[in-house]
C-alpha positions in Angstrom: 115.1 100.8 77.9 114.0 104.6 78.9 110.5 104.9 78.3 109.3 108.8 78.0 106.4 109.5 80.1 103.2 110.3 78.8 102.4 113.9 80.0 100.8 117.1 79.0 103.3 120.2 79.2 102.7 121.2 83.1 100.7 124.3 83.9 102.6 126.5 86.4 101.8 126.7 89.8 103.2 129.2 92.6 106.1 127.5 94.7 105.1 128.6 98.1 104.4 126.8 101.4 100.8 127.4 100.8 98.5 125.2 98.7 98.0 125.9 95.2 95.6 124.6 92.5 97.7 121.6 91.9 97.8 120.9 95.2 94.0 121.4 96.0 93.2 119.2 92.9 95.2 116.6 94.1 93.8 116.2 97.8 90.4 116.2 95.7 91.3 113.4 93.5 93.1 111.6 96.6 89.5 112.2 98.3 87.6 111.0 95.6 89.5 107.9 95.3 89.0 107.0 98.7 85.5 107.8 98.7 84.9 105.5 95.5 86.9 102.3 97.3 84.4 103.0 100.4 81.5 103.2 98.8 82.5 100.3 96.6 82.9 98.3 99.7 79.5 99.3 101.1 77.5 98.1 97.4 79.1 94.8 98.3 77.6 94.8 101.7 74.2 96.6 101.4 71.4 94.0 101.9 68.0 96.7 101.3 67.5 97.3 97.7 66.5 100.9 98.0 69.9 101.8 100.0 72.0 99.7 97.5 70.4 102.0 94.5 71.1 105.3 96.4 74.8 104.1 97.2 75.1 103.1 93.3 73.8 106.7 92.4 76.4 108.4 94.4 79.1 105.9 93.7 78.5 106.6 90.0 78.7 110.6 90.7 81.8 109.6 92.8 83.4 107.7 90.3 82.5 110.4 87.1 84.0 112.8 89.2 87.0 111.1 90.1 87.6 110.7 86.0 86.9 114.6 85.6 89.6 115.2 88.2 92.3 112.8 86.8 91.5 114.2 83.1 92.0 117.8 84.3 95.2 117.2 86.2 96.3 114.8 82.9 95.7 118.1 80.8 97.4 120.5 83.0 100.5 118.5 82.9 100.3 117.4 86.8 99.6 113.6 86.1 101.8 111.6 84.1 101.8 108.0 82.9 104.7 105.5 81.7 103.9 103.7 78.5 104.3 100.3 78.8 106.8 98.1 77.1 105.3 95.9 74.5 107.0 92.9 76.0 105.7 93.2 79.7 101.9 93.9 78.3 102.6 90.4 76.5 104.1 88.6 79.5 101.2 90.0 81.9 98.6 88.9 79.3 100.0 85.3 79.1 100.4 85.3 83.1 96.8 86.1 83.5 95.3 84.0 80.1 96.9 81.0 82.3 94.4 81.8 85.3 91.5 81.3 82.9 91.8 77.2 83.4 90.9 78.4 87.3 87.5 79.9 86.9 84.9 78.3 88.4 82.5 78.1 85.6 84.3 77.2 82.7 87.2 78.3 80.6 86.3 81.4 79.3 88.2 83.4 76.7 90.1 86.5 77.5 90.1 88.8 74.8 
């Protein structure tokens, strides 16, 4: 089955060797993703509560900026998604539902 991508019409950018708006935005999004991952690791390892709270505030800011950049790129048609087939979604759901019996604190329900 050929799935159509989920995407807005592409905003035109010049095709030159120089970086354009799409390139800059993509670079910023990649940087924000990297920073979010790094702050997440730092949060997991922070033992000092005031430091943890500061990192959490920075992480939240970074995560919000990442989302804004993603939204911008999607609106401009520079970021596309592919719709998942219902059968694949159901298979993944069944696979991970089977893992629930491995949870250490009982069999919680997956919605």
